[in-house]
C-alpha positions in Angstrom: -162.5 -236.0 -51.8 -160.1 -234.0 -53.8 -157.0 -235.8 -55.2 -153.8 -234.3 -55.7 -152.1 -234.6 -59.1 -149.0 -236.8 -59.2 -146.8 -233.9 -60.4 -148.1 -231.7 -57.6 -147.3 -234.4 -55.2 -143.9 -234.6 -56.5 -143.6 -230.9 -56.0 -144.6 -231.2 -52.4 -142.0 -234.1 -51.8 -139.4 -231.8 -53.4 -140.2 -229.2 -50.6 -138.5 -230.9 -47.7 -135.7 -228.9 -46.3 -132.6 -230.8 -47.6 -130.0 -231.8 -44.9 -126.7 -230.0 -45.3 -128.5 -227.0 -46.9 -125.7 -224.3 -47.7 -126.4 -221.0 -45.5 -124.4 -217.9 -45.5 -124.3 -215.8 -42.4 -124.0 -212.1 -42.6 -123.0 -210.8 -39.1 -120.3 -208.3 -38.1 -120.0 -209.4 -34.3 -117.8 -212.5 -34.5 -119.1 -213.8 -31.2 -122.6 -214.0 -32.6 -121.5 -215.3 -36.1 -119.5 -218.1 -34.4 -122.4 -219.0 -32.2 -124.8 -219.1 -35.2 -122.2 -221.1 -37.3 -121.7 -223.8 -34.5 -125.5 -223.9 -34.1 -126.1 -224.4 -37.6 -123.5 -227.0 -38.1 -124.9 -228.8 -35.0 -128.5 -228.7 -36.7 -127.1 -230.2 -39.9 -126.7 -227.3 -42.2 -123.4 -226.3 -44.0 -122.1 -222.8 -43.5 -120.4 -221.5 -46.8 -119.2 -218.4 -45.4 -119.5 -215.6 -42.9 -119.5 -211.9 -44.1 -119.2 -208.9 -42.1 -120.3 -206.3 -44.4 -122.7 -205.9 -47.3 -119.7 -205.9 -50.0 -118.5 -209.2 -48.5 -121.8 -210.6 -48.5 -122.6 -209.9 -52.2 -119.2 -211.3 -53.1 -119.8 -214.6 -51.2 -123.3 -214.8 -52.4 -122.0 -214.6 -56.1 -119.3 -217.3 -55.3 -121.3 -219.8 -53.3 -125.0 -219.2 -54.2 -126.2 -220.2 -50.7 -129.7 -221.9 -50.2 -130.4 -219.3 -47.5 -128.9 -216.2 -45.9 -129.1 -215.2 -42.3 -128.7 -211.5 -42.4 -128.0 -209.1 -39.7 -129.5 -205.7 -39.9 -126.7 -203.6 -38.6 -123.5 -204.5 -40.3 -120.3 -203.0 -41.4 -119.6 -201.2 -44.5 -121.5 -198.9 -46.8 -124.9 -200.3 -46.5 -126.8 -202.3 -43.8 -128.3 -205.8 -44.1 -131.5 -204.5 -45.5 -129.9 -202.7 -48.3 -127.7 -205.8 -48.9 -130.8 -208.0 -49.1 -132.3 -205.5 -51.8 -128.9 -206.0 -53.8 -129.1 -209.9 -53.9 -129.8 -210.6 -57.6 -133.4 -211.6 -57.8 -132.8 -214.5 -60.2 -131.0 -216.4 -57.6 -134.2 -216.5 -55.5 -132.4 -216.9 -52.2 -134.4 -216.7 -49.0 -133.3 -214.2 -46.4 -134.1 -214.4 -42.7 -133.0 -211.5 -40.8 -131.5 -211.7 -37.4 -131.2 -208.5 -35.4 -131.4 -206.8 -32.0 -133.4 -204.1 -33.6 -137.0 -204.8 -33.9 -138.5 -201.2 -33.8 -141.4 -200.4 -36.2 -139.2 -198.5 -38.8 -136.7 -201.3 -39.0 -139.3 -204.0 -39.5 -141.3 -201.9 -42.1 -138.0 -201.4 -44.0 -137.2 -205.2 -43.6 -140.7 -206.2 -44.6 -140.5 -204.4 -47.9 -137.6 -207.0 -48.9 -140.3 -209.9 -48.3 -138.0 -211.8 -46.1 -138.6 -215.3 -45.1 -138.4 -214.4 -41.4 -137.1 -212.0 -38.6 -135.6 -213.3 -35.8 -134.7 -211.2 -32.6 -131.3 -211.7 -30.9 -130.6 -213.5 -28.7 -131.8 -216.1 -31.0 -133.2 -219.4 -29.6 -132.0 -222.6 -31.5 -135.2 -224.2 -31.9 -136.8 -221.0 -33.5 -133.7 -220.5 -35.7 -134.2 -224.2 -36.8 -137.9 -223.8 -37.3 -137.5 -220.6 -39.4 -134.8 -221.9 -41.6 -136.7 -225.2 -42.2 -139.9 -223.4 -43.1 -137.9 -220.8 -45.5 -136.0 -223.7 -47.3 -139.5 -225.7 -47.6 -141.1 -222.5 -49.2 -138.1 -221.8 -51.4 -138.1 -225.3 -52.6 -141.9 -225.4 -53.3 -141.7 -222.0 -55.1 -138.7 -223.2 -57.3 -140.5 -226.6 -57.9 -143.7 -225.0 -59.0 -142.0 -222.4 -61.2 -140.1 -225.3 -62.9 -143.3 -227.1 -63.5 -145.0 -224.1 -64.7 -142.1 -223.6 -67.2 -142.4 -227.2 -68.4 -146.1 -226.9 -68.7 -145.7 -223.6 -70.7 -143.1 -225.3 -73.0 -145.6 -228.2 -73.6 -148.3 -225.6 -74.4 -146.2 -224.2 -77.1 -145.2 -227.6 -78.5 -148.9 -228.7 -79.0 
């Protein structure tokens, strides 16, 4: 039987979705945004902000650095949610889950090109929302842990 190294086990332990994870909602329909906010709070997440446009979203992302972004595809402003996701600074490594009423093939193809952590179709079911967020946060935490471990091993290799 194969054993897992202690450091890898620690990385896996660090992947648990932390309670109170900080989420940003990007949604221009305030009824939907309020529903999402209330649902997320009930599920134990912290909502750091609600943005109605790409510009507002990017400003709030820079200010709050959320753990995850729920992004509507059709939003107010100069660019849509997919273009907004492309503009999120890569070094922040923030997972994006699209939430949209639009699930046609061209939209899914455009969204898929941004490598999202999920794509939920409105109206969103609470359990599906929670499952997608939990999975995205666990994947993000694991990736960050493994990247940190890789950097530490690289530093160690250069010190030897």
